[in-house]
N, C-alpha and C positions, 0 to 999 in steps of 0.2 A: 384622601385614600389612606386607610390604616396600614401599619406595617404588617399586621397579620393577613390582611386581605391581599396585599402584594404577594406574599408567600403562598397564600391559598390559590391565587390565580396561577402562579408559577407552577404549583404542584399539579393543577389540572392539566397544564400543557405537558409537564414531565410524565404524568401518568399516561397520557395519550401517546407520547413518544415511546414509552416502555412497551405499550401494547403493539405499536407498529413495528418496533425493532424486534420484539419477540416473535411476531408473525413472520417477519422477513427471515429471521434465523430458522424458523420451522420450514419455510419454503426452501431456503438454501440447503437445509439438511436433506429434504426430500429429493431435490434436484441433484444434490451432490453425492448421494449414497450409491449411485450406480457404479458398479465395479468396472465395467467396460470404459466408462468415462474417466474414472480414476486412472486406469492404466494408460489411456490415451494422453491424459495430461502429464503423467509421469514420463511417457515417451517423448513428448514435446520438450519437457524440461531437460531430459538427457540429451536429446538431439541439439538443443540450443547450446548446451555446454560444449559438446563436441564441435559444433560449428564455430563457437567463439575460440576454442583452442586451435582449430585448424586455421582460423584467421590470424591468430598470433604467430603461428608457425610460418605462414606465408609471408607475413610482414618481416619476420626475422630473416627469411630466405632472401627477400627483396633487398633488405639492408645489406646482407652479406655480398650480394651481387654488386650493388652500388659501390660498396667499399672496395671491392676487388677492381672494379672499373676505374676507380680513382687511382688506385695503385698502378694500374697499367698506363693510364694517362701520364702519371708522373714519370714512370719508367721510359715511356716513349719520348717525353719531353727531354729527358736527360740523354737518351740515345741519339736523337736526331736534332737536338737543339743547338749543337755545335759547341756546347760548353765542355764536353769531354772529347779529347782527341787521342788520348793514350789508347793504343790498340788493345792492350790487355783489359783495360777498364771497359772499352766498348764491347769486347767479347763477353765480359762478365755481365754487362747490361743486356746483351742479346740473350744470353742464357737465362737471365732472370726474366726477361720478357716472355720467353717460351714457357717457363715454369708458371708464370702468372697467368698466361692464357690457358694453359692446361687446367689450372686450378679454377679459372673462371668458367670453363666448360663444365667442370664438375658441379660448381655452384649453380649454374644455370639449369643443369639437369635436375638438381635437387629442388630448385625453384619451381620447375615445371611439375615435379611430383607433388609439391605442396599446393600448387595451383589446382591440380586435378583433385587432390584430397579436399581442398576447400570447396570446390564446386560440388563434389559428392556430398560433403557434409551439409552444404546449403540445400541441396536437393532433398536430402533425408529430412532436414528440419521442415522444409516446405511440405513434404509428404506427411510428416507427423501432424503438422498443423491442419492439413486438409482432413485427415482422418478424425482428428479431434472435433473440427467444425462439423463434419458429417454426423458424428454421434450427437453433438450438442443440438444440431438442427433436428435430428430425429427425436431426441428427448424433449426438445422445446415443443414439438408437435404433440408428443404424447402428453406433455404437461402444459398444454396451451393455456388452460384455465389458470393454472398456478402462475404462469409467466405473465398473463394479463393482470392478475391480482398483484404480482410483484411490482409491475410498472406503476399501478395505481398507488401502491404503498410507498414507493420511492418518491413519487410526487408529493404525497401526503407528508412524508418525512421531511422533505425540503420545506414545505409550507410551515410545518410545526417548528422546524429549526429557526425559521425567521420569526415566528410568533414567540418562541422562547427567548430569543435575543431581545425582542421588544419588551417582554414581560420582566426580564431580569435586569434591564437597564436601570430601573429606578430602585432596585433593592440595595441597601447598604451592604458593604462587604461583611460586616459583623453578622448581620442577619442571614446573609447568604451562607456564611460558614456554618452557622448553627443549623440552618435548614438542611444543608447537604449532609452534615454529620447525622442528624436525626433520620434523614431519608435513608441513609445507608444502614443505620441500626434498627430502623422500624419498618423494614420491608417496603420501602418506597413511600410510606405514609408519614410525613413529618408534621403535617398540619391537620388538626381534627376540627370539623365544624360542630359548633354547639347548637343543639336543638332541645328545647324544653329543659334547660339546665342539665343536659346530658352530653357527655363527650361522644362525638360521633364515631370515634375510633374504637374505644374500649368499652363504651356503654356506662362508664362510671357516672354517678350523679354528682354534680358540682355543688359546692356550697354557694349560698347566695352571694357571698363576698367575691368568690372566684368567678362566678357567672357574670357579676358586674364588672370585674376587672377585665374579663375577656372582651368587653366592649370598648376598651381603651384604644384610641387610634394611635397613641404614641408609644405604647409598651407592648412587649410580647409576654404573654402569660402561659404557663404550662399546666397541663392536666396533672392533678396531684397523684393520679393513679398510673397513667401510662407515660407521662412526662412529654407528651407531644405538645406542640404549639397549638393554642386554642384560637379559633376564629369564630366570632359570633356575628353571623350575617344579619 
């Protein structure tokens, strides 16, 4: 199998991939240009951010309550553990206990508020998702044919991806680099098939010598006019 043929076969697969991806992009643009759907998706994104922030606030409130409970446990241990016997110190510990408990009550109130806010944010997010899904379902029905075409194309894309991997596995790195560079600069057509001593890409007539060289299985030869790789089937 010649070096040029390997690249030509790879180009055939890449060209099919280009067509499939271009059509998928067209379908995505058609399905995604709906303003109501755009607003619904934006609402979901915003609701998700608010839900995440509410969850962080709730976690912080829970941590504050836990930390305060630990302080109270330490205070109670000192107050009733028997290690402190001085009446003044015991009185101070009791005053501290009262203050700690009052502060805990405030923290628990704040935690409850954060819990309610978190639940409301979660409900708002779920609501926004439902609205988005409803619009998407409606649009899917409206664009049922496009949706079915997209599904077929996605399967084709997967098949072509596997075929491309198989086709590129035997291509040397140097040849692949040259192919990709030309493909980028030549509008996706890096390899030109020779027919009747003519370049299939630009139509230039090849010299007898170049036409003969294009048949070489071991070398890559370029069209003297468009500089594409020549493949003589």
